[in-house]
N, C-alpha and C positions, 0 to 999 in steps of 0.2 A: 504494499499500500504506500501510496504517496503522502508526504507530510501535510500538503494543503488539503487533502481529502480527509484525513484523521482530524485536522483542525476544524473542518467544516462539520463533521459529524459530532464532535465534542459541542461546539456552538449550538447545533440543532438540539441535541440531547439536553443541554443545559437549559435552553429556552422551554422545551416541553416540560421538564421538571419544574421549572419556576411557574410556568402557566398552570400546571395542575395544582401546585401549592397555593398560589394565589386564589384559584377558583374555590379550593377547600376552605381557605380561610374566609372568604367571601359568604360561603354557605354557612359556615359556624357562626359567623357575625349575625347573620340573618337569624339563625335559630336561637342566639342569645337574646336578640332584640325582641323576638316574639315570646320568649319564656317569661313566665311570671311566677316569681318565688312564693312559696306558702307564707300567708299572713301579710302579703304587700297589698296596700289598699288599691282599689279598682282606679285606673287612671282613664276616666272618661274624657270626652271632648270638653274643652274649656267652655265655661259658661252653663254647664249642666250640673244638676245635682243640688245639694242643700245650699243654704244661705252662708254656711261656714266656708264652703268650697269656693263660692263667689267672692266672699270677702277676702280669703286668702289669695285667690289669683288676682285681685284687684290691688291688693296692698303688697304682694310679693313677699308675704311674711306669715308663717304659721303662728297660731296662738302660743303654742308651747315655745317657739323661738322667742316671741315677744316678752313672756313671762321670765325666760332665762336671761335675756338682755337687761331687763329692769330688775332682776334679781327679787321677784316677788312670787307668791304662791297664787294659784288659781282663785281661791276664796278670799284673797285680800281685799278689803274696801277700796274704793277709788281714792281716798285721801292718803292712804299709805302708798299706793301705786304713784300717785302725785308727788309725794315726797321724795320717793326713790328717783322719779324722773328728774325733778329739779336738781338733786344732788349730783347725779350722773351727768347731767346736761351742763351744768356749771363746771364740773371737774374737767370736763373736755372742751370747755370754751376757751377763748383767748384770755391770756392772763391780763389783770388790770394792770395799767401802767402807772407806777409811782413815780413822780419827779424827784430826781435825787440833786441835792444842792451841790455836792463836790464828788466828783468821780475822777479816779486816775485810771490810765489805760490798763494797767495790770488788773485792777479791780473789776473793771467793766468785762474783761475777757473771762474772768472766773464766773461772774454772774450769768453770762449769757449760756454757758454751758449747763447751769443748774436750773434755768427757768423751764417750766413745763411747757410741752408743746400743745399746740391747738390742732384738735382732730375734727375737721368738719365731717369726715365720714363718720366717726363715732357718733357725733352729734345728730347726724340724719338718721342713723340707725336707732338711737334713742328715741328720737321723734317719732319714727315709723312705728316703733314698738308700742309707744303710748297711744298712737293713732289706731293701731290694730286692735289693742285691748278695749278702747273706747268704742269702737265699732262693733266689736262683739257684744259688749255690754248693751249697746243700743239695740241690736238685733234681737236679744234675748228678753229685752224690758217689754211688758205687754203695752200696746197702745193706750194712750189715756181715753177714758170713756167720753164718748160725744154727747154733749148736752143739746136737746132740741132748742132751737131758737124760738124765742117768743113771737108770736104773730104780730105783725105790724098793723094798727088799725087802718083801714082805708077809707071809711065813710067820711071822716072829718080830718081836716089838716089845720094846722095852726099858721097863722100870719102875724109876722111881728113888724111893727113900724119902727122908724127912727126915734119916736118920742117915748122913751122908757117911763116917763113920769105920768103919762096920761093913762087912765083906767082902760081906755079902749085900745091900748097898745097891742094887747093879745086877745084876739077873739076867736072862737071856733066857727069855722064856715063849712057848711056842707058842700059836697061836691057839685059842681054846675052853678052855685050861686056866685054873684059878684058882690063885693062889698066896696062901698065909697071909702075913701081914705079919711082919717079922723081930721078934725079941723086943726090947723095950725095952733100952736101954743098961744095963748094971751088973746085970741079972737074970740073966745066965748065968755 
């Protein structure tokens, strides 16, 4: 056999092996994608299911994650959750700037390494966690009872004039009737 023919056969064989391996890996990836482990929640299309799923998909955070971020329990009242939110939010906020009267170059270099850093990302996560918990509490709260509105009397209406001193300033007039304006003050 000649050397070029052996090299060509090696290349063709290598390409076949690589092609078969790639096809097998693709098939395995499809099987892994379709496989649902036991105990895993159903993943239906977004927008279907309960209100909890809708809130989670809208805010991109689960309720458990929100409780972990704020370091609160599920049954804690909102005032405790708000206190945790305030402390974590301010801890990750920008430091308050205190004016110094006298600074030296060496002391300012030391202080800059000790100042806490501001994390806008953490502040947004803390804010979203509070938002998620509030949305869940609002969804669980029963709607306020609606009260029937009092009927508005239609047979008579009240007409007021610009003279509040006159006794004729307010009179009840039936629908369809006209009333002459009261005489000007001081003419009677």
